[in-house]
N, C-alpha and C positions, 0 to 999 in steps of 0.2 A: 504494500500500500504506500502511495506517495506521501512523503512527509512535507514537501514544499509545493507551492503553487507553480503554475506554468512560467510566470515571469522570473521567479527565482531560478528554476531549473534551466531556463534559457541561458543563464550566466555560465553554467557548466558547458553547454553546447557551444557557446561563443568562444570559450577558452580552448576547447579541443579543435574547433574549426581554425582558430589562429595557429595552433600547433601544426595542424595539417598544412595550412598555407605556407608556413615558414619552411617546413621540412620538404614537402613535395615540390614546392616551387624551386627549391635549391637543387633537387636531384632530377627533376623532370624537364625535358626540353620543350614541353608544351603544357597546355592546361587541360588535356584530355581527361585527367582524373577528376575534374570538377563535376562531371556528369555521373559519377559513381555514388552509390548510397553513402551516407556519412559514416556508418560503421566500417565499411570497406576502406574508405579513405583513412580512417583512424588505424585500422589494421596495417595498411601499407606504411603509414608513418611510424608505427611501432616497430615494424620490421626493419625499416631504414635505421631507426635509432638503436635497435637491438644489435644489428650487424656492426654498426659503427662503434658502439660501446665495446663489443666483444673484440673486434680486431684492433682498435686503437689501444685499449687497455692491455690486451694480450701481447701485441707486438712491442709496445713500449716497455712492458715489464720484462719480456724476454730479452730485449736489447740491453736493458740495464743489468740483469742478473747473469746472462749467459755470454755477453760480449763486452760491454763497457766495463763492468765490475766482475769480469770472469774470475772465478775461484775465490772472490772476496766473501761471498755469502754461503756458497755450497761447494763441496768438493767436486773435483773433476768427474769422478765416477757417478755422481748424482745428477749430472746434466743429461736430460733426455735427448734422444736422437732426433734429427729433423724428420725422419720417417714417422716416429711416434707422434710428434706434434702435428704433422700433416693429417694423420688418421683422426686425431682429436678434432681438428678443424673441420674435417669432412663430416663427422658425426654431429657436431654442434651446428654446422651450417644447414644440414638437412632438417634438424629439429627446430631451428629458429622460427620459421613461419608458424609452427604449432605453438611454441612458447608464447608468441606475440598475440595469439588468440585470447589468452587469459586477461591481460591488461585491457584489451579491446572490449571484452565482455564486461569487465568491471566498470569501464567508462560508460558503457551503454546503460548499465544498471544505475549508476550514479545520475546520469542525465535523465533517466526515467523516474527518478525519485524513489527508488526502491531501497536505498541505503540510508545511513545516518550521516552521510558526508555533508560538510558545510563548506562554504566558499571562502569566507574571509575570517582570519584569526580574530578580528575585532568582534565578531558575533559571539564568541565564547569568552574572550579575554585571554591574555597571554598566560596567566597562571593555569587556567582551565585547559588551555591548549597543551601546555607542558605535561599536565597531569594525564590527560587523555592519550597523549602521544606515548607516555611511559607505559600506560596500560596496553596500548596497541602493540608496542614492541615486546612486552612480556607475553601477550597472547600469541604473537607471531613466533616468538622463540619457543614457547610451549608447543604450539601446533607443528612447527617444522621438526622439532625434536621427535615427537611421537610419530609423525608421518614418516620421517626418515627411519626411525627404529622399526616400524612395522614393515617397511619395504625390505628390511633384512629378516625380520622374524616370520613373516608370512611367506613361505617358500615359493609359491607360484609367482608372487609379486617380485621376489628377488630374481627368480630364474628368468622370467619373461621381460622384466623392466629394469631393475636396478643393477643386474649383472653387467649390463652394457657399460655402466660407469666404472665398475670395479675391475674391468680389464686392466686398469691402471692401478697397480697395487704395490709398486715399489718407488723409491725416490727417483730412480732413473727412468721411470715411465710417466711420472707426474710432471705437469707443466701448467703455467697459467691457462693454456688452451683447454686443459682437461676440465676446467670449472663448469663449462656448459655442455660437456660431452655426455649427454644422457639420452636415453630413450625419450621421445617427446612426451609421452604420458607421465613418465617419471618426473621430468622437470616441471610439468604442470601441477602434479600432485603436491610436490614440495613447496610450490608457491601459493597454493590455495589458501593457507591461513591469512595471507595478505588480503584476500577478497572476503573471506568469512568475517574478518574483523570489522569490515565496513557495515555489516548488519547489526553488530553488537555495540559498537563504540562510536561516538561522534568523532569523525576523522576529517582533518583538513585536506581538501582535495589535492592541492599542489604538493603537499608533503607526502601524501599517499603515492602519487605518480613518481616523485623523486625516489622514494624508498623502494618501489618496485624495480626501477632501473638501477638503483644502487646494488641490487642483488647481483647484477652482472659484474660489477667491479669487485664485490666482496668474494664471489666465487673464484675470480682470478687470483685474489690475494691468498686464499686458504689452500690453493693447490700449487703454490710455488716452492714449497719445502723450506721456506725461510721462517724460522721460529722467532717471532718478535719479542716474546716473553713479557707481554703486557697483560697482567692479570686484571680482570677475568676474561679477556678477549680470547675467543676461539681462533687462535692463530694457526698458521700452517703446521707448526710443530705438533699440535693436537690433532689436526685433521690428517696429517700424514700417518699418524698412529692408527686412525680409523681405517685408512686404506690398507694397512698391513695386518691388523688384527680382526677387522670386520665387526667387532663386538664392543667397541668403545668409542667415546667422543662423537656422539650423534648430533651434538648441538650445532648451532648456526653462528650467531654473533658472539655468544659467551659460553662459558663452561658450566654455568649455574644449573641447567637442567640435568646435565650428566652428573654433577655433584649431588643433586637432590635425589636422583633415581638410581644411583649406584653404578653408573657406567663410565665414570671419569677415569682416565689414565693419564698421568702427567708425563711429559717428555723426559723429565729427569728420572722417572722410574725405569724407562727403557735404557737410559745411559748407565744406571747403576747395575743393571742385569747384564749389560754387554761385556 
């Protein structure tokens, strides 16, 4: 049921129309796309944004850690081969149009008034904005933890979906490009908490859009095998353990859920046993 009236909802539509205008005008030689339905335009814009984010963050980070600062962050035998990275790029590139269907759907639901999204922070006040955003992030952290864990625990889901990502199970097969190398449905399932939160919590529209695309940058970060050691951040040191043991460190941005539910393994624990 719509929460806001038509005039209010038009602000969301106008915002996404502007996004479409900026992005599609920049990449299209003509204006042929203007005759397409608005959701199709939004999906195309999300695809362009998704590919740009993936390739810019991936290539930039690979340049820094594998060439410019070669051996400064990770040992030589932990550097993945170009062939491994090409395979990861191929998997992620094929899945990207499917990934982008989820933010397109969330935008459509927001524009239709089905969610609790609001347009301006001033409508809630900055203190309430921070409070609700903290609740949003906690909900997303909880949801992604359990979705990820069940993708391991439910054997058919692991076999047919999540195993595609866990081909990369050693330091010398993990790279920033592995971050989005999922079966398309796997990637969508792990991002669904971002959408479910919109129905439960008042959420600032632009912040939601930014956080959804931040996922692409974050997954690049946690697959680069560089352990930042910034507690309680779920850095690559923790996530590399997940790729080697399969039973630990299911969390997303932080280690809190793993700590709460008994699946946390510290990188230092591995070093002590080595």
